[in-house]
N, CA, C and O atoms as a CHARMM CRD file, in Angstrom:
* protein
*
  364
    1    1 UNK  N     75.13300 -28.04600 -73.48800 PROA 1      0.00000
    2    1 UNK  CA    75.76800 -29.24900 -73.96900 PROA 1      0.00000
    3    1 UNK  C     76.87600 -28.91500 -74.96600 PROA 1      0.00000
    4    1 UNK  O     77.93100 -29.55100 -74.96700 PROA 1      0.00000
    5    2 UNK  N     76.63200 -27.92000 -75.80700 PROA 2      0.00000
    6    2 UNK  CA    77.63000 -27.57300 -76.82000 PROA 2      0.00000
    7    2 UNK  C     78.89000 -26.99900 -76.18000 PROA 2      0.00000
    8    2 UNK  O     79.99400 -27.20300 -76.68600 PROA 2      0.00000
    9    3 UNK  N     78.72600 -26.27700 -75.05900 PROA 3      0.00000
   10    3 UNK  CA    79.91000 -25.78000 -74.36000 PROA 3      0.00000
   11    3 UNK  C     80.74900 -26.93700 -73.82100 PROA 3      0.00000
   12    3 UNK  O     81.97900 -26.89200 -73.86000 PROA 3      0.00000
   13    4 UNK  N     80.08800 -27.95600 -73.32500 PROA 4      0.00000
   14    4 UNK  CA    80.79900 -29.12600 -72.81700 PROA 4      0.00000
   15    4 UNK  C     81.60100 -29.82000 -73.89900 PROA 4      0.00000
   16    4 UNK  O     82.75100 -30.20300 -73.68200 PROA 4      0.00000
   17    5 UNK  N     80.99700 -29.98000 -75.06000 PROA 5      0.00000
   18    5 UNK  CA    81.70000 -30.60200 -76.18700 PROA 5      0.00000
   19    5 UNK  C     82.85500 -29.71400 -76.63500 PROA 5      0.00000
   20    5 UNK  O     83.94900 -30.20500 -76.91300 PROA 5      0.00000
   21    6 UNK  N     82.60900 -28.40500 -76.70500 PROA 6      0.00000
   22    6 UNK  CA    83.63100 -27.45500 -77.14900 PROA 6      0.00000
   23    6 UNK  C     84.84000 -27.46600 -76.21200 PROA 6      0.00000
   24    6 UNK  O     85.97600 -27.61000 -76.66400 PROA 6      0.00000
   25    7 UNK  N     84.60000 -27.31700 -74.92000 PROA 7      0.00000
   26    7 UNK  CA    85.71300 -27.25200 -73.97300 PROA 7      0.00000
   27    7 UNK  C     86.40700 -28.60300 -73.79300 PROA 7      0.00000
   28    7 UNK  O     87.61000 -28.65000 -73.53600 PROA 7      0.00000
   29    8 UNK  N     85.66900 -29.68500 -73.92400 PROA 8      0.00000
   30    8 UNK  CA    86.31000 -31.00700 -73.90200 PROA 8      0.00000
   31    8 UNK  C     87.23200 -31.15700 -75.10200 PROA 8      0.00000
   32    8 UNK  O     88.32400 -31.71200 -74.98000 PROA 8      0.00000
   33    9 UNK  N     86.80800 -30.67200 -76.24800 PROA 9      0.00000
   34    9 UNK  CA    87.65400 -30.70500 -77.44100 PROA 9      0.00000
   35    9 UNK  C     88.91200 -29.88000 -77.26900 PROA 9      0.00000
   36    9 UNK  O     89.99000 -30.29400 -77.69600 PROA 9      0.00000
   37   10 UNK  N     88.78600 -28.72100 -76.65000 PROA 10     0.00000
   38   10 UNK  CA    89.96400 -27.88000 -76.40200 PROA 10     0.00000
   39   10 UNK  C     90.92700 -28.58000 -75.44100 PROA 10     0.00000
   40   10 UNK  O     92.13000 -28.64700 -75.69500 PROA 10     0.00000
   41   11 UNK  N     90.38900 -29.09700 -74.34200 PROA 11     0.00000
   42   11 UNK  CA    91.25000 -29.79900 -73.38600 PROA 11     0.00000
   43   11 UNK  C     91.94100 -31.00000 -74.02800 PROA 11     0.00000
   44   11 UNK  O     93.13900 -31.20600 -73.83200 PROA 11     0.00000
   45   12 UNK  N     91.20300 -31.77900 -74.78300 PROA 12     0.00000
   46   12 UNK  CA    91.77900 -32.96000 -75.41900 PROA 12     0.00000
   47   12 UNK  C     92.83100 -32.57700 -76.45200 PROA 12     0.00000
   48   12 UNK  O     93.85200 -33.25500 -76.57300 PROA 12     0.00000
   49   13 UNK  N     92.59500 -31.49700 -77.20000 PROA 13     0.00000
   50   13 UNK  CA    93.56200 -31.09300 -78.22700 PROA 13     0.00000
   51   13 UNK  C     94.85000 -30.55300 -77.63000 PROA 13     0.00000
   52   13 UNK  O     95.88300 -30.54800 -78.29900 PROA 13     0.00000
   53   14 UNK  N     94.81000 -30.10300 -76.39500 PROA 14     0.00000
   54   14 UNK  CA    96.02800 -29.65500 -75.72100 PROA 14     0.00000
   55   14 UNK  C     96.66600 -30.80800 -74.95400 PROA 14     0.00000
   56   14 UNK  O     97.88300 -30.98900 -75.00200 PROA 14     0.00000
   57   15 UNK  N     95.85800 -31.58200 -74.25300 PROA 15     0.00000
   58   15 UNK  CA    96.38100 -32.62400 -73.37100 PROA 15     0.00000
   59   15 UNK  C     97.00900 -33.79200 -74.12400 PROA 15     0.00000
   60   15 UNK  O     98.11900 -34.21100 -73.79700 PROA 15     0.00000
   61   16 UNK  N     96.31600 -34.31800 -75.11900 PROA 16     0.00000
   62   16 UNK  CA    96.78300 -35.53800 -75.78900 PROA 16     0.00000
   63   16 UNK  C     98.12600 -35.36500 -76.50000 PROA 16     0.00000
   64   16 UNK  O     99.00100 -36.21100 -76.31700 PROA 16     0.00000
   65   17 UNK  N     98.33800 -34.31600 -77.30300 PROA 17     0.00000
   66   17 UNK  CA    99.66800 -34.16300 -77.91800 PROA 17     0.00000
   67   17 UNK  C    100.76700 -33.90100 -76.88600 PROA 17     0.00000
   68   17 UNK  O    101.89900 -34.35800 -77.04600 PROA 17     0.00000
   69   18 UNK  N    100.42600 -33.16600 -75.83200 PROA 18     0.00000
   70   18 UNK  CA   101.41800 -32.89400 -74.78700 PROA 18     0.00000
   71   18 UNK  C    101.81700 -34.17600 -74.08300 PROA 18     0.00000
   72   18 UNK  O    103.00300 -34.41500 -73.85400 PROA 18     0.00000
   73   19 UNK  N    100.85200 -34.99200 -73.74100 PROA 19     0.00000
   74   19 UNK  CA   101.16100 -36.25500 -73.08000 PROA 19     0.00000
   75   19 UNK  C    101.98900 -37.17200 -73.97900 PROA 19     0.00000
   76   19 UNK  O    102.93500 -37.81300 -73.52200 PROA 19     0.00000
   77   20 UNK  N    101.62300 -37.22800 -75.26500 PROA 20     0.00000
   78   20 UNK  CA   102.36100 -38.07000 -76.20500 PROA 20     0.00000
   79   20 UNK  C    103.81400 -37.60900 -76.32400 PROA 20     0.00000
   80   20 UNK  O    104.73100 -38.43100 -76.32900 PROA 20     0.00000
   81   21 UNK  N    104.02100 -36.30600 -76.42000 PROA 21     0.00000
   82   21 UNK  CA   105.37400 -35.75500 -76.54100 PROA 21     0.00000
   83   21 UNK  C    106.18600 -36.01800 -75.28300 PROA 21     0.00000
   84   21 UNK  O    107.33600 -36.45000 -75.36400 PROA 21     0.00000
   85   22 UNK  N    105.60000 -35.76100 -74.12700 PROA 22     0.00000
   86   22 UNK  CA   106.32400 -35.97500 -72.87100 PROA 22     0.00000
   87   22 UNK  C    106.64500 -37.45400 -72.65100 PROA 22     0.00000
   88   22 UNK  O    107.71100 -37.78400 -72.13000 PROA 22     0.00000
   89   23 UNK  N    105.74000 -38.33400 -73.04000 PROA 23     0.00000
   90   23 UNK  CA   106.00200 -39.76800 -72.92200 PROA 23     0.00000
   91   23 UNK  C    107.14100 -40.18900 -73.84500 PROA 23     0.00000
   92   23 UNK  O    108.00500 -40.97500 -73.45500 PROA 23     0.00000
   93   24 UNK  N    107.14000 -39.66500 -75.06400 PROA 24     0.00000
   94   24 UNK  CA   108.21500 -40.00200 -76.00700 PROA 24     0.00000
   95   24 UNK  C    109.56600 -39.49600 -75.51100 PROA 24     0.00000
   96   24 UNK  O    110.57200 -40.19800 -75.62200 PROA 24     0.00000
   97   25 UNK  N    109.59300 -38.29100 -74.97000 PROA 25     0.00000
   98   25 UNK  CA   110.83500 -37.74000 -74.43200 PROA 25     0.00000
   99   25 UNK  C    111.28400 -38.55000 -73.21400 PROA 25     0.00000
  100   25 UNK  O    112.47300 -38.82700 -73.05800 PROA 25     0.00000
  101   26 UNK  N    110.35000 -38.92400 -72.36400 PROA 26     0.00000
  102   26 UNK  CA   110.67700 -39.75000 -71.20300 PROA 26     0.00000
  103   26 UNK  C    111.23300 -41.10700 -71.59000 PROA 26     0.00000
  104   26 UNK  O    112.19000 -41.58600 -70.98100 PROA 26     0.00000
  105   27 UNK  N    110.64400 -41.72300 -72.59000 PROA 27     0.00000
  106   27 UNK  CA   111.14800 -43.01900 -73.06600 PROA 27     0.00000
  107   27 UNK  C    112.55300 -42.87900 -73.65000 PROA 27     0.00000
  108   27 UNK  O    113.40700 -43.73800 -73.43200 PROA 27     0.00000
  109   28 UNK  N    112.79200 -41.79100 -74.39600 PROA 28     0.00000
  110   28 UNK  CA   114.12800 -41.56700 -74.95500 PROA 28     0.00000
  111   28 UNK  C    115.15000 -41.34600 -73.84200 PROA 28     0.00000
  112   28 UNK  O    116.27600 -41.83600 -73.91400 PROA 28     0.00000
  113   29 UNK  N    114.74800 -40.60700 -72.81800 PROA 29     0.00000
  114   29 UNK  CA   115.63300 -40.37200 -71.67800 PROA 29     0.00000
  115   29 UNK  C    115.91400 -41.66600 -70.92700 PROA 29     0.00000
  116   29 UNK  O    117.04800 -41.92000 -70.52000 PROA 29     0.00000
  117   30 UNK  N    114.88500 -42.48000 -70.74300 PROA 30     0.00000
  118   30 UNK  CA   115.06800 -43.77600 -70.07300 PROA 30     0.00000
  119   30 UNK  C    116.00200 -44.67000 -70.87700 PROA 30     0.00000
  120   30 UNK  O    116.81800 -45.39000 -70.30300 PROA 30     0.00000
  121   31 UNK  N    115.88900 -44.62900 -72.19100 PROA 31     0.00000
  122   31 UNK  CA   116.76300 -45.44000 -73.04300 PROA 31     0.00000
  123   31 UNK  C    118.21900 -44.98000 -72.94300 PROA 31     0.00000
  124   31 UNK  O    119.13600 -45.79100 -73.06800 PROA 31     0.00000
  125   32 UNK  N    118.43200 -43.68000 -72.71600 PROA 32     0.00000
  126   32 UNK  CA   119.80200 -43.17100 -72.58700 PROA 32     0.00000
  127   32 UNK  C    120.38500 -43.48300 -71.20500 PROA 32     0.00000
  128   32 UNK  O    121.59300 -43.66800 -71.05800 PROA 32     0.00000
  129   33 UNK  N    119.51000 -43.53700 -70.19900 PROA 33     0.00000
  130   33 UNK  CA   119.99700 -43.77500 -68.83900 PROA 33     0.00000
  131   33 UNK  C    120.33000 -45.24200 -68.58300 PROA 33     0.00000
  132   33 UNK  O    121.25900 -45.55700 -67.83900 PROA 33     0.00000
  133   34 UNK  N    119.56900 -46.12700 -69.20300 PROA 34     0.00000
  134   34 UNK  CA   119.77400 -47.56300 -69.00500 PROA 34     0.00000
  135   34 UNK  C    120.17000 -48.16400 -70.35400 PROA 34     0.00000
  136   34 UNK  O    119.47600 -47.95700 -71.35000 PROA 34     0.00000
  137   35 UNK  N    121.27700 -48.90400 -70.39500 PROA 35     0.00000
  138   35 UNK  CA   121.68800 -49.50200 -71.67400 PROA 35     0.00000
  139   35 UNK  C    120.62900 -50.45500 -72.21600 PROA 35     0.00000
  140   35 UNK  O    119.83400 -51.01300 -71.46000 PROA 35     0.00000
  141   36 UNK  N    120.62900 -50.63400 -73.53400 PROA 36     0.00000
  142   36 UNK  CA   119.60500 -51.46200 -74.17500 PROA 36     0.00000
  143   36 UNK  C    119.75500 -52.94800 -73.86700 PROA 36     0.00000
  144   36 UNK  O    118.81000 -53.71700 -74.04000 PROA 36     0.00000
  145   37 UNK  N    120.92700 -53.34900 -73.41500 PROA 37     0.00000
  146   37 UNK  CA   121.13200 -54.74000 -73.00100 PROA 37     0.00000
  147   37 UNK  C    122.00000 -54.74300 -71.74900 PROA 37     0.00000
  148   37 UNK  O    122.74900 -53.79500 -71.51200 PROA 37     0.00000
  149   38 UNK  N    121.90600 -55.79500 -70.95000 PROA 38     0.00000
  150   38 UNK  CA   122.68800 -55.84500 -69.70700 PROA 38     0.00000
  151   38 UNK  C    124.19500 -55.74600 -69.97900 PROA 38     0.00000
  152   38 UNK  O    124.71700 -56.34400 -70.92100 PROA 38     0.00000
  153   39 UNK  N    124.86100 -54.98600 -69.13900 PROA 39     0.00000
  154   39 UNK  CA   126.31500 -54.85700 -69.26300 PROA 39     0.00000
  155   39 UNK  C    126.98000 -56.15900 -68.83000 PROA 39     0.00000
  156   39 UNK  O    126.36900 -57.00300 -68.17500 PROA 39     0.00000
  157   40 UNK  N    128.21900 -56.29700 -69.20600 PROA 40     0.00000
  158   40 UNK  CA   128.99300 -57.49000 -68.83700 PROA 40     0.00000
  159   40 UNK  C    129.03100 -57.61200 -67.31900 PROA 40     0.00000
  160   40 UNK  O    129.39000 -56.65900 -66.62800 PROA 40     0.00000
  161   41 UNK  N    128.66500 -58.76900 -66.79900 PROA 41     0.00000
  162   41 UNK  CA   128.68600 -59.00700 -65.36000 PROA 41     0.00000
  163   41 UNK  C    127.39600 -58.61700 -64.64800 PROA 41     0.00000
  164   41 UNK  O    127.27500 -58.81100 -63.43900 PROA 41     0.00000
  165   42 UNK  N    126.43000 -58.06800 -65.38300 PROA 42     0.00000
  166   42 UNK  CA   125.15100 -57.69100 -64.79000 PROA 42     0.00000
  167   42 UNK  C    124.12000 -58.74000 -65.15500 PROA 42     0.00000
  168   42 UNK  O    124.00400 -59.14000 -66.31300 PROA 42     0.00000
  169   43 UNK  N    123.37700 -59.17900 -64.15900 PROA 43     0.00000
  170   43 UNK  CA   122.35200 -60.19400 -64.44400 PROA 43     0.00000
  171   43 UNK  C    121.15200 -59.55000 -65.13200 PROA 43     0.00000
  172   43 UNK  O    120.91400 -58.34800 -65.02000 PROA 43     0.00000
  173   44 UNK  N    120.41800 -60.37700 -65.83300 PROA 44     0.00000
  174   44 UNK  CA   119.22400 -59.91400 -66.53000 PROA 44     0.00000
  175   44 UNK  C    118.22000 -59.32300 -65.54500 PROA 44     0.00000
  176   44 UNK  O    117.58000 -58.31400 -65.84100 PROA 44     0.00000
  177   45 UNK  N    118.08300 -59.93900 -64.39000 PROA 45     0.00000
  178   45 UNK  CA   117.12800 -59.46900 -63.38400 PROA 45     0.00000
  179   45 UNK  C    117.51800 -58.08700 -62.87000 PROA 45     0.00000
  180   45 UNK  O    116.66200 -57.21000 -62.74700 PROA 45     0.00000
  181   46 UNK  N    118.80900 -57.88100 -62.56700 PROA 46     0.00000
  182   46 UNK  CA   119.26100 -56.57100 -62.09200 PROA 46     0.00000
  183   46 UNK  C    119.05000 -55.49300 -63.14400 PROA 46     0.00000
  184   46 UNK  O    118.62000 -54.38200 -62.83400 PROA 46     0.00000
  185   47 UNK  N    119.35600 -55.83300 -64.39300 PROA 47     0.00000
  186   47 UNK  CA   119.16500 -54.87800 -65.48300 PROA 47     0.00000
  187   47 UNK  C    117.68500 -54.51900 -65.62800 PROA 47     0.00000
  188   47 UNK  O    117.34400 -53.34900 -65.80400 PROA 47     0.00000
  189   48 UNK  N    116.81100 -55.51700 -65.55600 PROA 48     0.00000
  190   48 UNK  CA   115.37600 -55.29000 -65.67700 PROA 48     0.00000
  191   48 UNK  C    114.85000 -54.43200 -64.51900 PROA 48     0.00000
  192   48 UNK  O    114.03100 -53.53800 -64.72500 PROA 48     0.00000
  193   49 UNK  N    115.32800 -54.71200 -63.30300 PROA 49     0.00000
  194   49 UNK  CA   114.91400 -53.90900 -62.14900 PROA 49     0.00000
  195   49 UNK  C    115.37600 -52.46100 -62.28200 PROA 49     0.00000
  196   49 UNK  O    114.64500 -51.53700 -61.92600 PROA 49     0.00000
  197   50 UNK  N    116.58200 -52.26600 -62.79100 PROA 50     0.00000
  198   50 UNK  CA   117.09600 -50.90500 -62.98900 PROA 50     0.00000
  199   50 UNK  C    116.26400 -50.17200 -64.05100 PROA 50     0.00000
  200   50 UNK  O    115.94000 -48.99500 -63.89200 PROA 50     0.00000
  201   51 UNK  N    115.93100 -50.86700 -65.11000 PROA 51     0.00000
  202   51 UNK  CA   115.11600 -50.28200 -66.16900 PROA 51     0.00000
  203   51 UNK  C    113.72800 -49.89000 -65.64500 PROA 51     0.00000
  204   51 UNK  O    113.22700 -48.80900 -65.95400 PROA 51     0.00000
  205   52 UNK  N    113.12500 -50.75700 -64.86800 PROA 52     0.00000
  206   52 UNK  CA   111.81600 -50.45500 -64.28200 PROA 52     0.00000
  207   52 UNK  C    111.89400 -49.28400 -63.30900 PROA 52     0.00000
  208   52 UNK  O    111.00000 -48.43900 -63.27400 PROA 52     0.00000
  209   53 UNK  N    112.97300 -49.23700 -62.51300 PROA 53     0.00000
  210   53 UNK  CA   113.14200 -48.14300 -61.54800 PROA 53     0.00000
  211   53 UNK  C    113.27000 -46.80000 -62.26000 PROA 53     0.00000
  212   53 UNK  O    112.69500 -45.80600 -61.81500 PROA 53     0.00000
  213   54 UNK  N    114.00500 -46.76300 -63.34100 PROA 54     0.00000
  214   54 UNK  CA   114.16700 -45.51700 -64.09700 PROA 54     0.00000
  215   54 UNK  C    112.83900 -45.08900 -64.70200 PROA 54     0.00000
  216   54 UNK  O    112.48100 -43.91300 -64.63500 PROA 54     0.00000
  217   55 UNK  N    112.10800 -46.02200 -65.28900 PROA 55     0.00000
  218   55 UNK  CA   110.82500 -45.67800 -65.89800 PROA 55     0.00000
  219   55 UNK  C    109.80500 -45.23500 -64.83300 PROA 55     0.00000
  220   55 UNK  O    108.99800 -44.33900 -65.08100 PROA 55     0.00000
  221   56 UNK  N    109.84600 -45.85000 -63.67800 PROA 56     0.00000
  222   56 UNK  CA   108.95100 -45.44000 -62.59900 PROA 56     0.00000
  223   56 UNK  C    109.32600 -44.04900 -62.10000 PROA 56     0.00000
  224   56 UNK  O    108.45100 -43.21400 -61.86900 PROA 56     0.00000
  225   57 UNK  N    110.61800 -43.79700 -61.93300 PROA 57     0.00000
  226   57 UNK  CA   111.09100 -42.49700 -61.45400 PROA 57     0.00000
  227   57 UNK  C    110.71200 -41.39600 -62.43900 PROA 57     0.00000
  228   57 UNK  O    110.38600 -40.28300 -62.02600 PROA 57     0.00000
  229   58 UNK  N    110.75100 -41.69300 -63.73500 PROA 58     0.00000
  230   58 UNK  CA   110.38700 -40.70400 -64.74900 PROA 58     0.00000
  231   58 UNK  C    108.87400 -40.56800 -64.91700 PROA 58     0.00000
  232   58 UNK  O    108.41200 -39.70600 -65.66400 PROA 58     0.00000
  233   59 UNK  N    108.10700 -41.40000 -64.23600 PROA 59     0.00000
  234   59 UNK  CA   106.65500 -41.31900 -64.31500 PROA 59     0.00000
  235   59 UNK  C    106.07500 -41.95300 -65.56500 PROA 59     0.00000
  236   59 UNK  O    104.97800 -41.59200 -65.99300 PROA 59     0.00000
  237   60 UNK  N    106.79700 -42.89100 -66.15200 PROA 60     0.00000
  238   60 UNK  CA   106.32500 -43.53400 -67.37300 PROA 60     0.00000
  239   60 UNK  C    105.43600 -44.73200 -67.09500 PROA 60     0.00000
  240   60 UNK  O    104.78500 -45.23900 -68.00900 PROA 60     0.00000
  241   61 UNK  N    105.39700 -45.18800 -65.87200 PROA 61     0.00000
  242   61 UNK  CA   104.54600 -46.31300 -65.49500 PROA 61     0.00000
  243   61 UNK  C    103.29200 -45.76500 -64.83300 PROA 61     0.00000
  244   61 UNK  O    103.35800 -45.16500 -63.76100 PROA 61     0.00000
  245   62 UNK  N    102.17500 -45.97000 -65.46200 PROA 62     0.00000
  246   62 UNK  CA   100.92400 -45.51800 -64.86500 PROA 62     0.00000
  247   62 UNK  C     99.97800 -46.70400 -64.74400 PROA 62     0.00000
  248   62 UNK  O    100.05200 -47.66600 -65.50700 PROA 62     0.00000
  249   63 UNK  N     99.10200 -46.60800 -63.78100 PROA 63     0.00000
  250   63 UNK  CA    98.13700 -47.67300 -63.55500 PROA 63     0.00000
  251   63 UNK  C     96.86200 -47.38700 -64.34400 PROA 63     0.00000
  252   63 UNK  O     96.67500 -46.28800 -64.86600 PROA 63     0.00000
  253   64 UNK  N     96.01500 -48.36000 -64.41900 PROA 64     0.00000
  254   64 UNK  CA    94.72700 -48.17700 -65.09900 PROA 64     0.00000
  255   64 UNK  C     93.89200 -47.11300 -64.38800 PROA 64     0.00000
  256   64 UNK  O     93.16600 -46.35700 -65.03400 PROA 64     0.00000
  257   65 UNK  N     93.99500 -47.05300 -63.06600 PROA 65     0.00000
  258   65 UNK  CA    93.25700 -46.04300 -62.31100 PROA 65     0.00000
  259   65 UNK  C     93.74800 -44.63900 -62.66000 PROA 65     0.00000
  260   65 UNK  O     92.93600 -43.72700 -62.81800 PROA 65     0.00000
  261   66 UNK  N     95.05400 -44.45400 -62.78200 PROA 66     0.00000
  262   66 UNK  CA    95.59100 -43.14300 -63.14400 PROA 66     0.00000
  263   66 UNK  C     95.15000 -42.74100 -64.54800 PROA 66     0.00000
  264   66 UNK  O     94.80300 -41.58300 -64.78100 PROA 66     0.00000
  265   67 UNK  N     95.16000 -43.67500 -65.46900 PROA 67     0.00000
  266   67 UNK  CA    94.69400 -43.38900 -66.82800 PROA 67     0.00000
  267   67 UNK  C     93.21100 -43.01700 -66.83200 PROA 67     0.00000
  268   67 UNK  O     92.79700 -42.11000 -67.55500 PROA 67     0.00000
  269   68 UNK  N     92.42100 -43.71200 -66.03300 PROA 68     0.00000
  270   68 UNK  CA    90.99500 -43.41200 -65.92400 PROA 68     0.00000
  271   68 UNK  C     90.77500 -42.01700 -65.33500 PROA 68     0.00000
  272   68 UNK  O     89.92300 -41.26900 -65.81500 PROA 68     0.00000
  273   69 UNK  N     91.53400 -41.66800 -64.30600 PROA 69     0.00000
  274   69 UNK  CA    91.41100 -40.34700 -63.68900 PROA 69     0.00000
  275   69 UNK  C     91.77900 -39.23900 -64.67000 PROA 69     0.00000
  276   69 UNK  O     91.12500 -38.19600 -64.70900 PROA 69     0.00000
  277   70 UNK  N     92.81300 -39.46200 -65.45100 PROA 70     0.00000
  278   70 UNK  CA    93.21200 -38.46300 -66.44200 PROA 70     0.00000
  279   70 UNK  C     92.14800 -38.32000 -67.52500 PROA 70     0.00000
  280   70 UNK  O     91.87600 -37.20900 -67.98000 PROA 70     0.00000
  281   71 UNK  N     91.54900 -39.42000 -67.93800 PROA 71     0.00000
  282   71 UNK  CA    90.48600 -39.36000 -68.94000 PROA 71     0.00000
  283   71 UNK  C     89.27700 -38.60000 -68.39300 PROA 71     0.00000
  284   71 UNK  O     88.65900 -37.81600 -69.11300 PROA 71     0.00000
  285   72 UNK  N     88.94200 -38.82700 -67.13900 PROA 72     0.00000
  286   72 UNK  CA    87.82300 -38.09800 -66.53800 PROA 72     0.00000
  287   72 UNK  C     88.10100 -36.60800 -66.44400 PROA 72     0.00000
  288   72 UNK  O     87.19700 -35.79300 -66.62900 PROA 72     0.00000
  289   73 UNK  N     89.34300 -36.24600 -66.15700 PROA 73     0.00000
  290   73 UNK  CA    89.66200 -34.81900 -66.06000 PROA 73     0.00000
  291   73 UNK  C     89.55600 -34.13600 -67.41900 PROA 73     0.00000
  292   73 UNK  O     89.17800 -32.96700 -67.48800 PROA 73     0.00000
  293   74 UNK  N     89.88000 -34.83400 -68.49100 PROA 74     0.00000
  294   74 UNK  CA    89.74200 -34.26100 -69.82700 PROA 74     0.00000
  295   74 UNK  C     88.26300 -34.17400 -70.21900 PROA 74     0.00000
  296   74 UNK  O     87.84300 -33.23100 -70.88900 PROA 74     0.00000
  297   75 UNK  N     87.49600 -35.15600 -69.79700 PROA 75     0.00000
  298   75 UNK  CA    86.06700 -35.18100 -70.13600 PROA 75     0.00000
  299   75 UNK  C     85.19600 -34.38700 -69.16300 PROA 75     0.00000
  300   75 UNK  O     83.97300 -34.39000 -69.30200 PROA 75     0.00000
  301   76 UNK  N     85.78600 -33.71500 -68.19300 PROA 76     0.00000
  302   76 UNK  CA    85.02600 -33.01200 -67.15500 PROA 76     0.00000
  303   76 UNK  C     84.00700 -32.01000 -67.71400 PROA 76     0.00000
  304   76 UNK  O     82.86600 -32.01600 -67.25200 PROA 76     0.00000
  305   77 UNK  N     84.35400 -31.15400 -68.67700 PROA 77     0.00000
  306   77 UNK  CA    83.32500 -30.22000 -69.17400 PROA 77     0.00000
  307   77 UNK  C     82.12500 -30.91900 -69.80400 PROA 77     0.00000
  308   77 UNK  O     80.98500 -30.49300 -69.61900 PROA 77     0.00000
  309   78 UNK  N     82.38200 -31.98500 -70.54300 PROA 78     0.00000
  310   78 UNK  CA    81.28800 -32.72600 -71.15300 PROA 78     0.00000
  311   78 UNK  C     80.42900 -33.39800 -70.09200 PROA 78     0.00000
  312   78 UNK  O     79.20100 -33.36500 -70.16600 PROA 78     0.00000
  313   79 UNK  N     81.07500 -34.00400 -69.10800 PROA 79     0.00000
  314   79 UNK  CA    80.33200 -34.65800 -68.02900 PROA 79     0.00000
  315   79 UNK  C     79.52100 -33.64800 -67.22100 PROA 79     0.00000
  316   79 UNK  O     78.40400 -33.94700 -66.79900 PROA 79     0.00000
  317   80 UNK  N     80.07500 -32.45300 -67.00300 PROA 80     0.00000
  318   80 UNK  CA    79.35200 -31.41900 -66.26100 PROA 80     0.00000
  319   80 UNK  C     78.14000 -30.94000 -67.05800 PROA 80     0.00000
  320   80 UNK  O     77.07700 -30.71600 -66.48000 PROA 80     0.00000
  321   81 UNK  N     78.28100 -30.78300 -68.35500 PROA 81     0.00000
  322   81 UNK  CA    77.12300 -30.34100 -69.15000 PROA 81     0.00000
  323   81 UNK  C     76.05700 -31.42800 -69.22500 PROA 81     0.00000
  324   81 UNK  O     74.86300 -31.13000 -69.23000 PROA 81     0.00000
  325   82 UNK  N     76.48900 -32.69700 -69.28500 PROA 82     0.00000
  326   82 UNK  CA    75.50900 -33.78900 -69.28200 PROA 82     0.00000
  327   82 UNK  C     74.76000 -33.86200 -67.95600 PROA 82     0.00000
  328   82 UNK  O     73.55000 -34.09000 -67.93300 PROA 82     0.00000
  329   83 UNK  N     75.47800 -33.67000 -66.85900 PROA 83     0.00000
  330   83 UNK  CA    74.79900 -33.72300 -65.55400 PROA 83     0.00000
  331   83 UNK  C     73.86700 -32.53400 -65.38000 PROA 83     0.00000
  332   83 UNK  O     72.79000 -32.67200 -64.80100 PROA 83     0.00000
  333   84 UNK  N     74.26800 -31.36700 -65.87600 PROA 84     0.00000
  334   84 UNK  CA    73.38000 -30.21100 -65.78700 PROA 84     0.00000
  335   84 UNK  C     72.13200 -30.42500 -66.64300 PROA 84     0.00000
  336   84 UNK  O     71.03500 -30.01900 -66.25900 PROA 84     0.00000
  337   85 UNK  N     72.29600 -31.04400 -67.76900 PROA 85     0.00000
  338   85 UNK  CA    71.16400 -31.33800 -68.64100 PROA 85     0.00000
  339   85 UNK  C     70.23200 -32.35500 -67.97800 PROA 85     0.00000
  340   85 UNK  O     69.00900 -32.23000 -68.03700 PROA 85     0.00000
  341   86 UNK  N     70.84400 -33.36900 -67.34300 PROA 86     0.00000
  342   86 UNK  CA    70.03500 -34.41000 -66.68700 PROA 86     0.00000
  343   86 UNK  C     69.29000 -33.86900 -65.46600 PROA 86     0.00000
  344   86 UNK  O     68.17500 -34.30200 -65.17400 PROA 86     0.00000
  345   87 UNK  N     69.90300 -32.92500 -64.75500 PROA 87     0.00000
  346   87 UNK  CA    69.27400 -32.38000 -63.56300 PROA 87     0.00000
  347   87 UNK  C     68.35900 -31.21800 -63.85200 PROA 87     0.00000
  348   87 UNK  O     67.70300 -30.70600 -62.94500 PROA 87     0.00000
  349   88 UNK  N     68.30100 -30.79100 -65.09300 PROA 88     0.00000
  350   88 UNK  CA    67.38100 -29.73400 -65.47600 PROA 88     0.00000
  351   88 UNK  C     67.89100 -28.33900 -65.21800 PROA 88     0.00000
  352   88 UNK  O     67.11600 -27.38500 -65.27100 PROA 88     0.00000
  353   89 UNK  N     69.16100 -28.19100 -64.94200 PROA 89     0.00000
  354   89 UNK  CA    69.73800 -26.85500 -64.69700 PROA 89     0.00000
  355   89 UNK  C     70.42300 -26.40700 -65.97600 PROA 89     0.00000
  356   89 UNK  O     71.62500 -26.61500 -66.14000 PROA 89     0.00000
  357   90 UNK  N     69.70900 -25.82400 -66.83900 PROA 90     0.00000
  358   90 UNK  CA    70.27900 -25.37400 -68.10800 PROA 90     0.00000
  359   90 UNK  C     69.73900 -24.02500 -68.48000 PROA 90     0.00000
  360   90 UNK  O     68.71200 -23.56400 -67.98100 PROA 90     0.00000
  361   91 UNK  N     70.45800 -23.42300 -69.36000 PROA 91     0.00000
  362   91 UNK  CA    70.01700 -22.10600 -69.70800 PROA 91     0.00000
  363   91 UNK  C     69.93500 -21.97500 -71.12800 PROA 91     0.00000
  364   91 UNK  O     69.57300 -20.91000 -71.62900 PROA 91     0.00000
């Protein structure tokens, strides 16, 4: 069980700051690619669609399922140690 907690902590300490940094850089890049307000002659809807397309292309839009899958991958060592403990395979 302690190995699961230890390795989950290592994964989380690497994954979470990396994800936060990459998301911040992606948002800054999206802000540079799409102006903060619609240009003259551009409708609000077109500007919004362009903004969404850029954020989707950069991978900044994630679904709840994707967030859940990423959380499970970080928690995998802990979940594996819990299942081994529950099934009686421990050393």
